[in-house]
Structures are given as C-alpha cells and as structure tokens.
C-alpha positions as a Python dict, from the first residue, in 0.01 Angstrom:
ca = {
    (1, 'M'): (0, 0, 0),
    (2, 'K'): (287, -248, -12),
    (3, 'K'): (629, -91, 39),
    (4, 'T'): (747, -240, -283),
    (5, 'E'): (458, -129, -495),
    (6, 'I'): (512, 163, -739),
    (7, 'N'): (191, 330, -819),
    (8, 'L'): (197, 567, -1117),
    (9, 'I'): (-185, 569, -1170),
    (10, 'S'): (-211, 940, -1057),
    (11, 'D'): (-52, 1200, -841),
    (12, 'T'): (-356, 1178, -616),
    (13, 'I'): (-220, 857, -459),
    (14, 'T'): (43, 1031, -247),
    (15, 'R'): (42, 1024, 128),
    (16, 'P'): (123, 1312, 365),
    (17, 'T'): (491, 1335, 465),
    (18, 'K'): (584, 1309, 832),
    (19, 'E'): (640, 1687, 834),
    (20, 'M'): (300, 1756, 683),
    (21, 'L'): (128, 1522, 931),
    (22, 'S'): (306, 1708, 1220),
    (23, 'C'): (163, 2035, 1098),
    (24, 'M'): (-183, 1883, 1060),
    (25, 'M'): (-180, 1755, 1411),
    (26, 'E'): (-75, 2078, 1559),
    (27, 'A'): (-330, 2293, 1360),
    (28, 'E'): (-550, 2540, 1546),
    (29, 'V'): (-905, 2471, 1438),
    (30, 'G'): (-1256, 2603, 1466),
    (31, 'D'): (-1589, 2555, 1293),
    (32, 'D'): (-1548, 2653, 917),
    (33, 'V'): (-1920, 2667, 859),
    (34, 'F'): (-1918, 2960, 1092),
    (35, 'N'): (-1605, 3097, 931),
    (36, 'S'): (-1412, 3052, 1258),
    (37, 'D'): (-1145, 2800, 1160),
    (38, 'P'): (-828, 3011, 1186),
    (39, 'T'): (-615, 2770, 979),
    (40, 'V'): (-868, 2754, 695),
    (41, 'I'): (-879, 3136, 695),
    (42, 'Q'): (-500, 3143, 677),
    (43, 'L'): (-487, 2908, 384),
    (44, 'Q'): (-757, 3110, 198),
    (45, 'K'): (-569, 3433, 247),
    (46, 'K'): (-236, 3271, 148),
    (47, 'I'): (-359, 3144, -182),
    (48, 'S'): (-552, 3455, -269),
    (49, 'T'): (-237, 3663, -193),
    (50, 'M'): (-28, 3436, -410),
    (51, 'F'): (-260, 3477, -710),
    (52, 'G'): (-356, 3831, -646),
    (53, 'T'): (-731, 3770, -603),
    (54, 'E'): (-974, 3924, -353),
    (55, 'S'): (-1069, 3614, -188),
    (56, 'A'): (-1066, 3226, -187),
    (57, 'L'): (-1277, 2939, -49),
    (58, 'F'): (-1166, 2586, 71),
    (59, 'F'): (-1350, 2295, -83),
    (60, 'P'): (-1330, 1913, -14),
    (61, 'S'): (-1272, 1845, -387),
    (62, 'G'): (-1172, 2000, -714),
    (63, 'T'): (-1490, 1874, -884),
    (64, 'M'): (-1699, 2064, -623),
    (65, 'A'): (-1499, 2381, -674),
    (66, 'N'): (-1533, 2355, -1063),
    (67, 'Q'): (-1912, 2288, -1029),
    (68, 'T'): (-1946, 2578, -798),
    (69, 'A'): (-1779, 2804, -1050),
    (70, 'I'): (-2008, 2688, -1324),
    (71, 'K'): (-2309, 2754, -1108),
    (72, 'L'): (-2174, 3105, -1024),
    (73, 'H'): (-2149, 3209, -1385),
    (74, 'T'): (-2449, 3046, -1539),
    (75, 'Q'): (-2825, 3000, -1530),
    (76, 'P'): (-3021, 2693, -1641),
    (77, 'S'): (-3038, 2657, -2025),
    (78, 'D'): (-2712, 2846, -2069),
    (79, 'Q'): (-2412, 2697, -2238),
    (80, 'L'): (-2049, 2672, -2145),
    (81, 'I'): (-1767, 2618, -2399),
    (82, 'C'): (-1467, 2392, -2326),
    (83, 'D'): (-1222, 2163, -2506),
    (84, 'K'): (-1345, 1811, -2579),
    (85, 'Y'): (-1093, 1674, -2332),
    (86, 'S'): (-1200, 1915, -2049),
    (87, 'H'): (-1225, 1764, -1701),
    (88, 'V'): (-1554, 1947, -1631),
    (89, 'Y'): (-1701, 1762, -1928),
    (90, 'N'): (-1541, 1419, -1909),
    (91, 'Y'): (-1475, 1349, -1546),
    (92, 'E'): (-1727, 1530, -1319),
    (93, 'S'): (-2022, 1288, -1366),
    (94, 'G'): (-2225, 1529, -1588),
    (95, 'G'): (-2240, 1771, -1310),
    (96, 'A'): (-2268, 2080, -1525),
    (97, 'S'): (-2597, 1960, -1654),
    (98, 'F'): (-2716, 1817, -1322),
    (99, 'H'): (-2623, 2096, -1096),
    (100, 'S'): (-2652, 2388, -1321),
    (101, 'G'): (-2878, 2288, -1606),
    (102, 'V'): (-2624, 2397, -1860),
    (103, 'S'): (-2498, 2221, -2179),
    (104, 'C'): (-2135, 2190, -2288),
    (105, 'K'): (-2017, 2301, -2641),
    (106, 'L'): (-1701, 2116, -2717),
    (107, 'I'): (-1404, 2250, -2918),
    (108, 'D'): (-1181, 2002, -3098),
    (109, 'G'): (-849, 2139, -2974),
    (110, 'N'): (-491, 2002, -2945),
    (111, 'R'): (-412, 1802, -2638),
    (112, 'G'): (-701, 1975, -2445),
    (113, 'M'): (-609, 2325, -2562),
    (114, 'F'): (-786, 2532, -2827),
    (115, 'K'): (-717, 2860, -3006),
    (116, 'A'): (-895, 3189, -2964),
    (117, 'D'): (-989, 3177, -3332),
    (118, 'Q'): (-1170, 2846, -3259),
    (119, 'L'): (-1363, 2998, -2974),
    (120, 'K'): (-1499, 3277, -3193),
    (121, 'G'): (-1698, 3044, -3416),
    (122, 'M'): (-1848, 2871, -3118),
    (123, 'I'): (-2021, 3168, -2947),
    (124, 'H'): (-2396, 3190, -3002),
    (125, 'D'): (-2565, 3510, -3119),
    (126, 'P'): (-2756, 3621, -2798),
    (127, 'D'): (-3043, 3759, -3033),
    (128, 'K'): (-3106, 3403, -3157),
    (129, 'Y'): (-3342, 3303, -2881),
    (130, 'Y'): (-3378, 2949, -3008),
    (131, 'L'): (-3012, 2879, -2928),
    (132, 'P'): (-2862, 2824, -2577),
    (133, 'T'): (-2709, 3134, -2449),
    (134, 'T'): (-2328, 3113, -2437),
    (135, 'R'): (-2225, 3232, -2093),
    (136, 'L'): (-1898, 3070, -1989),
    (137, 'V'): (-1558, 2962, -2113),
    (138, 'V'): (-1359, 2693, -1928),
    (139, 'V'): (-995, 2614, -1980),
    (140, 'E'): (-781, 2355, -1800),
    (141, 'N'): (-414, 2403, -1715),
    (142, 'T'): (-236, 2165, -1721),
    (143, 'T'): (-454, 1937, -1933),
    (144, 'N'): (-517, 1606, -1775),
    (145, 'K'): (-640, 1405, -2076),
    (146, 'G'): (-399, 1610, -2293),
    (147, 'G'): (-98, 1467, -2108),
    (148, 'G'): (-6, 1752, -1871),
    (149, 'A'): (31, 2006, -2149),
    (150, 'C'): (62, 2366, -2057),
    (151, 'W'): (-131, 2650, -2227),
    (152, 'D'): (50, 2930, -2391),
    (153, 'Y'): (-21, 3238, -2176),
    (154, 'E'): (-67, 3478, -2468),
    (155, 'E'): (-328, 3250, -2612),
    (156, 'L'): (-513, 3257, -2275),
    (157, 'V'): (-494, 3639, -2297),
    (158, 'R'): (-653, 3635, -2654),
    (159, 'I'): (-929, 3411, -2528),
    (160, 'K'): (-991, 3653, -2237),
    (161, 'N'): (-1026, 3938, -2489),
    (162, 'I'): (-1293, 3742, -2680),
    (163, 'C'): (-1471, 3667, -2347),
    (164, 'E'): (-1484, 4040, -2266),
    (165, 'E'): (-1595, 4127, -2612),
    (166, 'N'): (-1894, 3887, -2583),
    (167, 'N'): (-1967, 3934, -2209),
    (168, 'L'): (-1864, 3577, -2113),
    (169, 'S'): (-1719, 3461, -1789),
    (170, 'Y'): (-1384, 3289, -1785),
    (171, 'H'): (-1296, 2997, -1555),
    (172, 'L'): (-971, 2823, -1512),
    (173, 'D'): (-972, 2455, -1396),
    (174, 'G'): (-622, 2485, -1245),
    (175, 'A'): (-613, 2153, -1073),
    (176, 'R'): (-251, 2122, -1174),
    (177, 'I'): (-179, 2491, -1228),
    (178, 'F'): (136, 2475, -1023),
    (179, 'N'): (288, 2214, -1251),
    (180, 'A'): (232, 2473, -1538),
    (181, 'L'): (368, 2768, -1329),
    (182, 'V'): (686, 2572, -1247),
    (183, 'A'): (739, 2430, -1596),
    (184, 'K'): (706, 2768, -1763),
    (185, 'N'): (839, 2986, -1482),
    (186, 'E'): (518, 3201, -1471),
    (187, 'D'): (373, 3433, -1205),
    (188, 'P'): (61, 3314, -1025),
    (189, 'K'): (-69, 3674, -1020),
    (190, 'S'): (-88, 3686, -1399),
    (191, 'Y'): (-345, 3415, -1379),
    (192, 'G'): (-528, 3582, -1094),
    (193, 'N'): (-571, 3891, -1299),
    (194, 'L'): (-684, 3701, -1606),
    (195, 'F'): (-968, 3471, -1489),
    (196, 'D'): (-1295, 3535, -1314),
    (197, 'T'): (-1263, 3215, -1114),
    (198, 'I'): (-983, 2971, -1065),
    (199, 'S'): (-994, 2620, -901),
    (200, 'I'): (-669, 2479, -754),
    (201, 'C'): (-616, 2129, -623),
    (202, 'L'): (-394, 2057, -329),
    (203, 'S'): (-411, 1679, -343),
    (204, 'K'): (-246, 1626, -680),
    (205, 'G'): (112, 1730, -743),
    (206, 'L'): (130, 1916, -413),
    (207, 'G'): (74, 1605, -204),
    (208, 'A'): (-194, 1710, 49),
    (209, 'P'): (-445, 1444, 140),
    (210, 'I'): (-755, 1638, 32),
    (211, 'G'): (-882, 1974, -66),
    (212, 'S'): (-912, 2232, -340),
    (213, 'L'): (-965, 2614, -348),
    (214, 'L'): (-1179, 2837, -548),
    (215, 'L'): (-1024, 3197, -615),
    (216, 'S'): (-1231, 3491, -720),
    (217, 'S'): (-1373, 3825, -620),
    (218, 'E'): (-1511, 3879, -272),
    (219, 'E'): (-1861, 3897, -415),
    (220, 'N'): (-1830, 3573, -604),
    (221, 'I'): (-1687, 3391, -296),
    (222, 'Q'): (-1960, 3511, -87),
    (223, 'R'): (-2202, 3357, -334),
    (224, 'A'): (-1990, 3034, -357),
    (225, 'I'): (-2022, 2982, 18),
    (226, 'R'): (-2404, 2934, -26),
    (227, 'I'): (-2339, 2701, -333),
    (228, 'R'): (-2087, 2498, -144),
    (229, 'K'): (-2325, 2447, 138),
    (230, 'L'): (-2604, 2356, -118),
    (231, 'F'): (-2365, 2093, -255),
    (232, 'G'): (-2308, 1953, 94),
    (233, 'G'): (-1957, 2090, 119),
    (234, 'G'): (-1983, 2273, 454),
    (235, 'M'): (-1712, 2148, 678),
    (236, 'R'): (-1634, 2185, 1053),
    (237, 'Q'): (-1282, 2146, 1215),
    (238, 'V'): (-1124, 2125, 871),
    (239, 'G'): (-823, 2321, 969),
    (240, 'Y'): (-643, 1998, 1010),
    (241, 'L'): (-665, 1946, 635),
    (242, 'A'): (-601, 2318, 554),
    (243, 'A'): (-283, 2295, 747),
    (244, 'A'): (-179, 2026, 502),
    (245, 'G'): (-251, 2265, 217),
    (246, 'I'): (-39, 2535, 381),
    (247, 'Y'): (252, 2295, 425),
    (248, 'A'): (223, 2188, 59),
    (249, 'L'): (225, 2541, -70),
    (250, 'D'): (535, 2620, 140),
    (251, 'H'): (740, 2306, 58),
    (252, 'H'): (605, 2114, -229),
    (253, 'V'): (576, 2361, -525),
    (254, 'E'): (945, 2402, -641),
    (255, 'R'): (1004, 2027, -607),
    (256, 'L'): (743, 1968, -890),
    (257, 'K'): (1056, 2009, -1116),
    (258, 'E'): (1168, 1675, -995),
    (259, 'D'): (840, 1508, -1103),
    (260, 'H'): (872, 1669, -1447),
    (261, 'E'): (1229, 1546, -1491),
    (262, 'R'): (1143, 1186, -1399),
    (263, 'A'): (839, 1199, -1631),
    (264, 'A'): (1083, 1294, -1921),
    (265, 'V'): (1309, 1005, -1839),
    (266, 'L'): (1013, 767, -1835),
    (267, 'G'): (899, 904, -2169),
    (268, 'K'): (1237, 836, -2334),
    (269, 'A'): (1234, 474, -2198),
    (270, 'L'): (881, 417, -2327),
    (271, 'E'): (983, 550, -2669),
    (272, 'S'): (1261, 281, -2671),
    (273, 'S'): (1023, -5, -2586),
    (274, 'N'): (911, -230, -2872),
    (275, 'W'): (565, -232, -2707),
    (276, 'V'): (519, 140, -2767),
    (277, 'D'): (416, 314, -3089),
    (278, 'K'): (398, 675, -2974),
    (279, 'V'): (464, 884, -2664),
    (280, 'E'): (292, 1222, -2652),
    (281, 'P'): (495, 1539, -2584),
    (282, 'I'): (588, 1570, -2222),
    (283, 'E'): (594, 1905, -2037),
    (284, 'T'): (506, 1821, -1680),
    (285, 'N'): (435, 1506, -1475),
    (286, 'I'): (198, 1311, -1701),
    (287, 'V'): (307, 1071, -1967),
    (288, 'I'): (48, 941, -2212),
    (289, 'F'): (146, 681, -2469),
    (290, 'Q'): (-2, 440, -2715),
    (291, 'L'): (98, 73, -2781),
    (292, 'K'): (185, -56, -3125),
    (293, 'E'): (-93, -217, -3323),
    (294, 'G'): (-164, -570, -3214),
    (295, 'C'): (-35, -506, -2858),
    (296, 'D'): (-296, -582, -2588),
    (297, 'E'): (-291, -297, -2335),
    (298, 'N'): (-431, -541, -2061),
    (299, 'I'): (-134, -773, -2114),
    (300, 'F'): (105, -478, -2094),
    (301, 'I'): (-56, -358, -1771),
    (302, 'Q'): (-59, -712, -1628),
    (303, 'L'): (310, -749, -1705),
    (304, 'L'): (404, -440, -1516),
    (305, 'E'): (171, -545, -1230),
    (306, 'K'): (363, -859, -1188),
    (307, 'H'): (659, -634, -1096),
    (308, 'Q'): (417, -437, -874),
    (309, 'I'): (420, -130, -1106),
    (310, 'K'): (73, 14, -1159),
    (311, 'M'): (-53, 243, -1432),
    (312, 'I'): (-386, 318, -1587),
    (313, 'S'): (-567, 311, -1921),
    (314, 'M'): (-746, 632, -2035),
    (315, 'G'): (-932, 460, -2309),
    (316, 'E'): (-906, 522, -2688),
    (317, 'G'): (-589, 315, -2674),
    (318, 'K'): (-408, 555, -2451),
    (319, 'L'): (-207, 456, -2142),
    (320, 'R'): (-91, 695, -1861),
    (321, 'V'): (170, 718, -1601),
    (322, 'V'): (196, 1015, -1360),
    (323, 'T'): (503, 1099, -1151),
    (324, 'H'): (450, 1239, -799),
    (325, 'L'): (584, 1311, -456),
    (326, 'D'): (607, 941, -348),
    (327, 'F'): (795, 838, -672),
    (328, 'N'): (1172, 864, -614),
    (329, 'D'): (1492, 799, -816),
    (330, 'Q'): (1517, 442, -685),
    (331, 'M'): (1177, 374, -809),
    (332, 'L'): (1244, 528, -1139),
    (333, 'D'): (1550, 301, -1195),
    (334, 'R'): (1335, 2, -1113),
    (335, 'V'): (1067, 99, -1369),
    (336, 'L'): (1336, 152, -1630),
    (337, 'N'): (1480, -188, -1563),
    (338, 'V'): (1145, -356, -1589),
    (339, 'L'): (1058, -180, -1919),
    (340, 'K'): (1380, -329, -2068),
    (341, 'R'): (1301, -677, -1943),
    (342, 'I'): (946, -705, -2081),
    (343, 'E'): (1033, -691, -2443),
    (344, 'R'): (786, -854, -2676),
}
C-alpha cells in the first residue's frame, strides 16, 4: 500500500500496529489442534468472560464461525430466518445451503434489522410436514449492508422471546458487535445471556490481521471443534494470531468512538456534495450513500482514485466508505478537501 493512499473500502484493510506486532512475536504458542496453544486458550477465556458465556472457539474467519453456528443449530432441509441484507445470506457464498443443507427465509426489514412482529409471520407450523422446518433465527449487529446500523436491544429481547416460544435457536452475527456496544454503551454480558451463539470478528474495527471467535455453551463449543475441523479450520501454532486478538481487545475497543466520529464528519461532507442524493443514517463506522440521478458511480469512484482515495460500490446504486484504525484526522481532512474539489 502506498503511503499516500487512503483506503476506505473496509475496516478489514488495517495492518497491525507496532505494539500489536510486538505482542504477536512474543506470544507463547503450542498446537491448537491438540488444544495446547496457551495464547489461544487465553483469548478464548478472555472473550467468553467478557460476554459471560461458558466457552469460545477461535476461527480463521467470521464466515467459518457463522457457518459453524448454522450447522450446530440445524439439520439438512431445515430453514433459517434472517433479514434480506444479512451477511450469512448475501456474502458467505451460499454456505448455508452448501454446508448445512438449509434454506434461508428472508425478512424485508429496515437497514438490515427486522421487528419481532415480522418474525412471527415467518415461522412455519411444525405440523405442516410439506414445509421446511424453521429452526434458527440469525441477526447481524451492526448491519454491514444496512450501513453500520445498531439493533435496539429491547427488540432483540422480543425476538428472543419468540424464539423460545417456538423452540428456535438464536444466533448473533456480531462481526462488528463492539462498534454497537461502544455506540450504545451496552454491556457485552447482556448479549452473551441473550443468544445461543455469537460470532465476533477481530479483523474489522479491532484491527487484528485475522481471526474470529464463536461464543456459546461448553456443549456447543465441543461440537463446534469437530465442525471447524470438518471445514478445514484446524490450526497449529496460531497463538501468534491470537495474541493480536488479545491486544485488540485490550487496546482497540474504546477507540472505535474515533472511527464513529470521523464517519459522521464524512457523512456531512457527502451530504453537501452535489454528486450525492442521499446519505443513510450513520451510527457507527460505515457510511452508505447514493449518487444523484444521472451521476455515474464509476466516474465518481475514478475521480477519487485519482486523488488516491478508494471506496467501494455495494450495488443497487449504493456506495460505501468505512472508517477504521488506519484512517486518521489528517486523512480525513484530505478526503474532505477532495470532496469539495470534485464538484460536478
């Protein structure tokens, strides 16, 4: 990456800080397939304590953690319910059908979030044998395609009650859960008590180079170990990467507020641009916006790239920028100046 490049494609493009690299190089390691890597064990205990769950398991990716959760809770021919913007449906290569043989029933929510009342009408009667059996409900917090939106906790509780009434499992795709926790000043343990499984990504806002965790009961995690191996996710001296996760949890959570503040500033600047028609509400570090009718998004992106500023199209006329650990105030000022200079 060029020193002058400003990459706002995602918060996954960050690189470890010097301090994080130092912790990685000094990590004590073992063979995690044999459950003998002390740094991995430390990370798993740390995150499960934070969220008040019995256990946790380290994964190489958030997709693998989510797909493991789906397989834990379902059998082939079952059905899961999620929002139409859900990551497990849109961005995991059809893994739910491939790995677990389940179908996805989609709710037309708002910015990736749906209401408990919407869920009620989606659940199949288990006595109707000709319908897929509804088995699992998946929510995503914050919502990626929904622009970093945060769920209302009380709505999540109402959904939980419906899950219990209908004997459904409840999974949280918490890839950016710490963004939500910081934005809404919430307690991680309230989420640990609410969901049957939670996936958490370390390589997005927290700035680790790789890794996600699945949190659940001890029984579920023991089953998840076998599924992770089945998916090819068994790792050896992975404590070097787990050390990055420990450092991120210790040092990179509260600073997420800075990402949120910079995203809000970017949003206001985009609203003032005569290229932009609409900026979606901004709660965390993701800014999604639409260009005015007649504006070519490829031309807009190319104009920014000439100034070495990168962003991404999400399709359906939506563009996205994401603030992150490697995006500082000096870079923010530069982006603001460029947006002023590329008037139509």
